[in-house]
N, C-alpha and C positions, 0 to 999 in steps of 0.2 A: 780708422781714418778713411775719409771718402774724398776723392778728388772729382770735382765737377768742372767740365769745360763749358763755360758760359760765354755769352756774347761779348762781355767786357773783359774776358781773361780766364783766370783759373781760380776756383774757389775751393779751399780746403775746409771740410767740415769735420770737427773733432770734438767729442764730448759736448755736443749742442752749441759749440762756438764756431764762428766762421772767420776765415782768414783769406784775404786776397793775396795771391802769389804773383809776383812780377817775374815771370819767366816764360820761356817758349816751351810749348807742350812736349815736343819730341825730346828736347834735351833734359827736361825735368824728369820724365818717367823712365828714360833709358839710362839708368844708373844702377849700380849695385847698392844694396841697403837703402832702397827708396824709403822704407819705413823709418829708418834712423834719420835720414835727411829731413823728412817732414817733421819729425819730432823736434829737431833743432829749429825749424822755421816757426812752429807755433809757440815754442818756448821763448822766442826772442821777438815775437810780433804781437802787436795789439789787435785783438779781435774786432771785427766790425760789429755794429749793434744788430740786434735781432731783426729789427725792421728792415734794414738793408739786406741782411742775409736772406730773409724770407722773400724779399722782392726779387733777388737774383734767382732763387730756386723756383719761384712761381712763374718766371719768364721762360724764354726758350733755352732749353738745355741741349747742347750739342753732343753728338756721340763722342765718347772719350778716346778719340783716335786722331793722330796727326797725319803722318805720311806712311804709316805702317801698312803692311799687307795683312789680310785676314785669311787664315787657313782653317781647316776643319778636319776633325776625325770622324769616322763613321763606324757604325756597328759596334759601339762600345758598351751598349746595354742589351740585355736579352730581348727586351721588348722591341728594340730597333731591329735586331736580327730577324725576329719573327715577322715583323711588318714588311721588311724588305723581301723576305722569302715569299710572302703571300703576294705582294704586288708583282713580282717577277716570275711567278710560277708558270704562267701561260707562255712566256718567252723562253722558258727553259733555263733561266739564269738563277734559279733559287739557290742552287748549291754554292754559288759564289759567296753569298752572304754567310752561309753556314760555315764555310771554310775559313773566311777571314775572321770570324768571331773567335775561333780557336787558334788561329795562326800566330806564330811569334811576332810577325810584322803587322802593325795595324794599318787600317785604311786611312790615308791622309790625302787631302786634296786642297788645291787653291780655291778660295771662296770669293774674295773681293778685294779690290783696291778701295782706298778711303772714299773716293767719289761715289761709290755704290752703297755706302753704309748710311743708314738712317739712325737718328737718335730717338730718345723717348719722346712721345707726343707727335712724332712724324709718321708719314705714310710709308708702308712697304707695298711692293707690287706683287701681283700674281700674273702669270703669263696667260695671254689670250689663247694660245695654241695648246693649252693643257686643260683637261677636263677634271683633274684631281689635284688640288693644291692644298698644302698644309703648312702651318708654322712648326718649327722644331726648336723647343726651348733647350738651351745649352749653357752650362757653366763655361765661361770663356776666360782663358788665361792671358795675361800680358806677360810676355817673356822678353827680357832685355837682350841686347846684342851679344852678351856672353852666354846666353842660354839659361838664365836664371829667372824663375817665376817671381815677379815683383808685384803683381796685383791681379784682381779678379773683377770681372764684370758679367753682365747677362747678355747672352747672344740669342738672336732669333735667326735661325738658318732656314729661310724660306725655300720650300722645295716643291717641285712639280712632279708628283709621284707617278702620274700617268706616263710622263716622258721617260723617266728613269726605269719604270717598270716595263716599258716596251723593249728597251735594250739598255743594258748596263753601260754601254759605251756612250749613251746619251747623257750620262751624269753631268758633264759640264753645262749642257743646255738646261738641264733640270735645276741646276744649282746657281749658275752664274748669269745674272742679267741685272738690269738697273734696279736699284733698291731691293735687292734680293737678300739683304742682310741688315740687321739692326743690332746696335750695341748700346748699353746704358743701364741705368741712368747715370752711373758714376763708375769710377775705378776704385774698388776697395783695396786699400793697402794695409797690410798687417804684418807684424813680425813673425807670426806663426802661420802655417798652412791652413787653408780653409778646412773647417771640421767636416769629417765624413758624414756626420749626422745632419748636415745642413739640408734643409728642405728645399725642393724645387716644385713650384706649383704653376699651372697654366690654366687660365680661364679665357674662353672665347665667348664674346657676347654678340648677339645678333638682334638688332632692333630693341636693345636694352635688356634682353633676356639672355640667360646663360644657355648657350648652345652646346658647350663642352667644358668640362673641367676634370682635372686629375692632378695627382701629386705623387712625388717620390722623394728619394734622398740621394745625395752624391755617392753614398756608400754602395749603391746598386751598380756602379760602374765596374766593368770587368777589369779594366786596365788602370794602372796608377797614372797620376798626372805627370810625374817625372819620366815615366816610360814613354808617354806620347811626346813630350818635349824632346827627349833624347833622339827619337826617330826623326822628328822635324828638323833638328839641327845637325843631322849626320852629314849632309852634303849641301846645306843651304846656309848662306850668310844673310843676316838681317841687321844692317848697319844702325837702324833706329829702333830695333826690336820688332816684334810681331805679335799678333793676337791669334790664339788658337781656340776655336770652339771644340769642345771635348766630346761631342756626340749627343744625339737626342735620347731622351729618357721617357718622354710622354708622346704617345701616338694616338691621334683621333681614329675612330673606327673607319673602315673602308667606305661606309655610306656617307661620311662627312667630307665636304670640300668647302674651302673658303669662298666667300662672296664679297664683292665690293661693299664697304661700309661696316664689315665685321671689325670688332675691336679685340685685339689680342693682348692679354695681360700676363706677363711672366714674372714671377716673384722668386727670388732666392734669398734665404735667410742671411741677414747681415749685409746684403748688398742693396736691396730695394726692389722696385717694380719697374719693369720695362713695358711701356704701353705703346702700341702701334695700331693704326687704322689701315685696313686693307683697301687697296685701290688698283686701278688699271693705269698703265703708263699712257698718258694722253698723247705722247709724241709718236706712238706706234699704233696706227689704226689697224 
């Protein structure tokens, strides 16, 4: 089952049928057994016709977030560890990433408030004061206020690698700025956990041509999803739930940096494709 946040409300897509849900986003998703609740809805609701459904889905799709915070985990894949060690070698910080990869406690950091999150089809920004900018494709969890995983979406954790590489203490500046995160296109809700074999693929297009592409699977993640959730909820309360990006698994080479106009496409099996165009923030000259 897929929940889409659209301009006119909430659309539930299940077995190729669409259902409009009359509810408020935060209260809908922040519940236990969200999958069971949605099954009751479509069992007792008349689906909309295909033309109306397609019209909704071809229009503007908002990010699947209400007033939640977005957090992120780092260095959860070997490729991410190696890339971070490479970028920070000249600053002497390479050992930090090697140590956290094998440490009992994961790296967790605050990423965004809802205001700074873009949906599919929208722009994400790169910083003007960074010479090396990359997207980071991440399986993203929605966790309700009780600490239970209720859904999955795709996350793009935009990162300024030159800033973080200069000094690890600059991570907040490298990670947190306007439109530095994207979520979408939907919230996948299922009774069972997402399969470890689920594929994650990223394609970056420049002037219509493929500038970078790679793929992997969720199974390559070193830590379990419940482990990451457990650390996030140890000393934090999330009254309306929270989103947790689970770490990047695909890393463009050091010679690659994003440019305005690039299009980033991130696909995760079972969820869909998150598409964003790279831009500069026009408000900050």
